[in-house]
N, C-alpha and C positions, 0 to 999 in steps of 0.2 A: 389587479389583473395578473395572471400567472406569467412568469417569464419562462418560456419553453426552452429547455436546455438541450442542445443537440449533443454536446460533448460532456461526458462525465467519466469518472474513474471507478472501476471495479476494485481493483486491487492496487497498488500501493506505492512511500518515500520516507551522517550528520557530520558533515565535516565542519560544522559550526561549533562554537565553544559551549556546548551543553552536554550534560552527562547522559550517556546512553543507559537505558535500562537493560539489564541482563535478560536474555531470553531463556525460558525454561525449556530445555531440550527434551524433557520427558525421557522416554526409553530409547530415543533415537540418538546415536552417538554423533558427535561432531564438535566443531569449535565455534566460539562466539566471535564474530567479526567486531572490529573496533577501528578507529582511525589509525592506530599503530599497526594493526594487521594489514590494512591496505597500503600503508606507507612502505612496506617491504617490497612492493611490486616495482619493477623497473619497466616502464612503458616502452623503452627502447627495444625490448624483446619482441614487440609487435611489428617492428619495421620489416616490411616485405612479406609479412604473413598474410595468408588468404583466409578470411573469416566469413562464415555464413551464419546469418542470424535469422531465425524464423520465430515470429511471435503470433499470439492469438489475433490481435487486431491493432490497427493504427487509427481506428475511428473513435478514440476517446482521448480526452485531454492529457491524461497521465502518460500513456504510451507514446502519443505523438510528441510530447515535450521531451521525455527521456530519450527516445530514439533519435530525435533531432540532435540533442546534445551528444549522444554517444557517437553518431556518425562524424561529427566535427572532431571529437577527441581522437577517434581512430584514424581519421584522415591526417590529422596533425602528427600522429605517431608514425605515419608512413605505412599503415596497414592497408590492405585491399579488402574492404568490408562491404558486404552486400546485406541489406536489411529488407526482409519481406514479411508480409502478413498472410496468414492462412485464412483469415476471416472466420475463425472458429470452425474450420472444416478439417477434420483429421486426415482424410484422404489427400487433401491438397497439401497439408503439412508434411505427410510422408513423402509425397512427390518432391517437395522442396528440399527435404533432407537428402533424398536420392540424387537430386541435381547438384547439391553441394558436394556430395561424395564424388560424383563423376567429374566435377570441375576441379578436383584436387585441393579442397580446402584443408588447411592445417588445423582449424578448430571450427566446430559447429556449436552454436548455442540455440537451444530450443526452449521456448516458453509454450508448453504444450496445451493444445485444445483438449486433448485426452492423453494423459501420460501413458496409460497402458497401451494405447493404440500405437504410440511411436517407439515403444521399447525395442521392437525388432529392427526398425530402421536405424536406430541409434547403435544397436549392437553391430550391425553391418558396417556402419561408419567406423567404429572402433577396430573392427577386423582389418580395415584398410589403413590403420595407424593414425586415424584422425582423432583428436581430442574432442570430447563431447561434454558440454556443460548444460545443465537444466536450470532454468529460472523458475522457481516456485514449488516444484514437486521433488520429493526424495526418490528419484528414479533409480533403477538398478543398473542399466546399461549406460552409465555415464562415468566420466572421470571426476566430475564435481557437481554438486547440487547447491544452488544459492537459494536458501529457503527461509521461511518464517515458521515459527510455532504459532499458529493462529489462535489457539486458546490463550497463550501468553500475551499475544497482541490484544486480545479482548480484555484480558486482565489489566493491561496498561491503560486502555480506554476507560475501563471501569474505575481504576484508581484515580485517574484525572477527574472523572465525574464525581466520585465520592469526595475528593478534596473540596470541590465546589459546594457540594451538599453540606459537608461538615462546617464550612465557613458561613453558610447562609441559613441553615435549617437546623432543627432540633427534634427530639422525640415529641415535643409539644407542638411543634410547627413543622410537620413533615412535608418534604418536597413531593410534589406530584410529578411522576416521571413517566416518560414514554421511551421505550426501547424500540428502535426501528431496526429490524433484522431482515434476513432473507433465507429462511430455512431450506429452500429448494437447493441451495448449494452448500456442500459439506463444509468447506473451509469457512464460509460465512456463518454457518450455524455454530461452528467451533468458536468463532469470535464472539458471537452473542452469548454463548455459555460462559466464556471468560469474563465478559462484562458483568453478567449476573453474579458470578462468583465473587468478583472484586467488590461490587456494591454491597453484597451481604457481609463480606469480611470487613470492609472499611467504613461503611456508613449504616450499619445495622440499626434498625429502629427509627431511622431519620427520613425514610422515604417510603412511598407507595407507588408501585408500578400500576398505572391506570390503563395502559394500552400497549400492545406489542404488534404493530402492523408490519407487513412486508413493504420494503421500500428500497429497491435497488437503484432506480434512476430518480433524478430530481422531481419529475412530474408526479411519479407514483408516490413519493414520500410527501410532497406538498399536498396532494389530494387527500392522502390518509390523515395528515395533520389537521387539515381544515375540517374534516369530518369529526376527528377526535375533539377538537377545540369547541365544536358545537355542543358536545356532551360534557366536556370538562374544560370550561373556560379558564380555570386557574392553573392549567399546565404551564410550568415554567422551566422544566429541565428535560432535555431530550438528549439521548445518547444512541449511538448506532454504529453500524458496521462499515460505512464507507462514505465516499464523497456525496453520493446522491442523497443519503440520509441527511447530511448537514445542509446541503444547498436547499433541498425541499423544505425542511423544517424551518430554516432561516426565513425563507420567503413567506411561509404561512404565519410565522410569529411576527414578522415585520408588519405584515398586513394587519394582523390582529391588534398590534400595539400602536399602529401608525408611526412606526419607527422610533418610538420612545421606549427604549428597552430598559426595564428595571434592573437594578444591580443583582438581583437574585434570579435572573433568567439566564440560562446558558445552554449551549448546544456543543456536544463533544463527540467526535468520530475519529476515523483514521483516513488515509489517503491524503495526498497533497496535490491539489490543482490550483491554478491561478485564481479561479473563482472563489475557492475556499479561503485562500490567503487574503483576497480582497475583502471578503466578508469579515474575516478575523481582524482586519485593520480598520474596519468601518463600524463605529459605535451604533449605527442605526440597524445593525444586524446582531442577533444574540450569540453568534459563534464565539466561543471562549477558548477552545483548545482542540488541537489535532495531535494525534499520535502519529508522528512521521517516522521515516526510516533514516536513510543517509542524510537527508536534508532536501535541497532543491533538485531540480532536474539535472543540473550540472554535477551536483554532488553524487547523485545516484549513478549517473553515467560514468563518472570518473571511477567510482567504486567497482562498477561492472567491468570496465576496461582493465582495472587492476586485477580482477579475478582472471581475466584472459591471460594477462602477463604472468601471473603466478602459476597458472596451469601449464602454459607453454614453456615457462622457465623451469618447470619441475620443482617449484618451491611451495606447493600447496601442502599443508600439514595434515589435512583430513579431507575426506570426500564431501562430507556435509558441512557447509558453512552457514551458520545462522546469522542473519542480518540483525543488527541492533535496532532498537526503537527508542525514541525520545520525544518529549512534548514540544509542540510549537504553540506559542501563546503570543499575546500582544508584545511581550518583551523581546522576542527574537524573530517575529514575523518579517520585519524589514530585511534582515540578513538572508532569510530563506527566499523571499520574493526576488531579491537581486540576482539569484541564480536560476530563475525560471525561464523557460523558452516560450 
């Protein structure tokens, strides 16, 4: 029986002792964030500051967890922070930015529903002397952009998957692989392309891609996997672009195996939600690895608050700050889980 999941994560999460993988910044100039980079921030700078934060949605596990942690950190730092969601509506988000401007915010952070649509509103905020930070997009009218290179993120997912393939498969015994993507969204297509590139580079000749369904949310991914397994019952390796891909594939494969997961079966994606971490820690699910960002909800929130402090303190070294990525596996899942909201 399917477990219908109401909360899932689109997009994404290391102050834990694991080595971050360097992001490929491509042609976009910027600096690579690290624990040492965030350690430069003095959160005392935030005391008494008025902060306005508008994000796409609070209706998924990732954003709900991170924003809950961020509100606590900002409150403890003595900041006056307001967090709102635009529910993926650009007109509503523009109005929220305008309200933040009129209320006299010192800093506005926008996680844009449509980056191009909010450029003018952000430009107006900066004209009023307000600092503006964007989470996720390399916007023009901002003081800082906290971003990912999604092709590189895909490469990291692909490398993690390829390592598993190299451990369990060979040219004579190829892994049958499913890549769960979502080509309708540009950044997710970039991730998928990165996954393919890394698989071809790191595990060439040891795998065959049997299917490439779209699977943004868990139910969609589970339905797709159940259909694929009817045609290819020997599928054992699944990789994909987000939490929904992992959760849905895990459910389908758990049902297919009765919870008796063979050692050569594995699921690998990105995003970090409680449910993903629970699957990773539970041997009756095939989840084997997640490419995460700063770490837990609390780690990501603390890094975000550090960005605010660096911006307001005038200590930011570059406009574009690329977030680091690192693997979460059975070895460090307990440490990550401890910081989830």
